[in-house]
C-alpha positions in Angstrom: -63.1 -20.4 56.6 -61.3 -17.2 57.6 -58.0 -17.7 59.5 -58.0 -15.5 62.5 -54.6 -14.1 63.6 -55.3 -14.7 67.3 -57.0 -17.7 68.9 -58.9 -15.6 71.4 -60.8 -13.9 68.5 -62.2 -17.3 67.4 -65.7 -17.4 68.9 -66.8 -20.7 67.4 -67.8 -23.5 69.8 -65.7 -26.1 68.0 -62.5 -26.9 69.8 -59.3 -25.8 68.1 -56.7 -28.5 67.3 -55.0 -29.5 70.6 -57.3 -27.3 72.7 -57.8 -28.4 76.4 -60.5 -26.9 78.6 -60.3 -26.6 82.4 -62.8 -25.4 85.0 -62.1 -22.0 86.5 -61.6 -22.1 90.3 -64.5 -20.5 92.1 -66.7 -20.8 89.0 -67.1 -24.6 88.8 -70.0 -25.4 86.3 -70.0 -21.8 85.2 -66.9 -21.1 83.2 -63.9 -22.9 81.5 -60.6 -21.5 80.1 -58.6 -23.2 77.4 -54.9 -23.6 76.9 -55.4 -21.2 73.9 -56.8 -18.5 76.1 -60.4 -18.8 75.0 -63.1 -18.6 77.7 -66.5 -20.1 77.6 -69.6 -19.9 79.8 -71.1 -23.3 80.4 -74.7 -24.0 79.5 -77.0 -23.6 82.6 -80.4 -22.5 83.9 -80.8 -19.4 86.1 -83.6 -18.8 88.5 -85.2 -15.4 88.0 -86.9 -13.5 90.8 -89.0 -11.4 88.3 -91.6 -14.1 88.0 -90.8 -14.6 84.3 -89.6 -18.2 84.9 -86.1 -19.7 84.7 -83.7 -18.5 82.0 -81.7 -21.0 79.9 -78.2 -19.8 79.0 -76.5 -21.5 76.1 -72.7 -22.2 75.9 -71.0 -19.3 74.2 -67.3 -18.5 73.8 -66.9 -15.2 75.5 -65.6 -12.1 73.7 -62.6 -10.7 75.5 -61.8 -7.0 76.1 -58.4 -5.4 75.7 -57.3 -3.5 78.8 -54.6 -0.9 78.8 -53.1 0.0 82.2 -50.1 1.7 83.7 -47.3 -0.5 84.8 -46.3 1.0 88.2 -42.8 -0.5 88.0 -41.8 0.6 84.5 -44.2 3.6 84.2 -45.0 2.2 80.8 -48.3 0.8 79.6 -49.2 -2.9 79.7 -52.0 -4.4 77.5 -53.9 -7.5 78.6 -57.0 -9.4 77.6 -59.7 -9.9 80.2 -63.1 -11.3 80.5 -65.8 -10.5 83.1 -67.3 -13.6 84.9 -70.5 -13.5 87.0 -71.7 -15.8 89.7 -74.3 -15.2 92.3 -74.8 -11.6 91.1 -71.1 -10.8 91.7 -68.8 -9.9 88.8 -65.1 -10.8 88.7 -62.6 -9.5 86.2 -59.2 -11.2 85.9 -56.9 -11.2 82.9 -57.0 -14.3 80.7 -53.2 -14.7 81.0 -53.5 -15.2 84.8 -56.2 -17.9 84.4 -54.1 -19.7 81.7 -50.9 -19.5 83.7 -52.7 -20.7 86.9 -54.5 -23.6 85.2 -51.9 -24.8 82.7 -48.5 -23.7 83.9 -48.2 -23.4 87.7 -50.8 -22.9 90.4 -50.3 -19.7 92.4 -52.3 -17.4 94.7 -54.6 -15.5 92.3 -55.1 -12.7 94.8 -51.3 -11.9 94.8 -51.1 -8.9 92.4 -47.3 -9.0 92.5 -47.3 -12.1 90.3 -47.4 -10.9 86.7 -48.3 -13.3 84.0 -47.2 -12.5 80.5 -48.7 -14.6 77.7 
């Protein structure tokens, strides 16, 4: 087995040693985030309006994207991992560090953009 340098790159469904999963607020029964920063979509059925019948979605570990943005305070660049989550045809993108901090370190108002989570 190949050793990956970063846990978020590991897309296998097997739990990593000591990995704990928690439900994402607002996405109960849709997504979970682990204390290692991995994100998985939970297995579920989706009703389709196209007449093609229901769609069965398996449980994958989601591939994360690297976002580079300007830090307004330092005028330097910040790099963060993020994943896009969908529910009821709405897409939400929040950095993985914010979810891990909120779920495993200390609860805070996720809409408060002044709280910066570094992970």
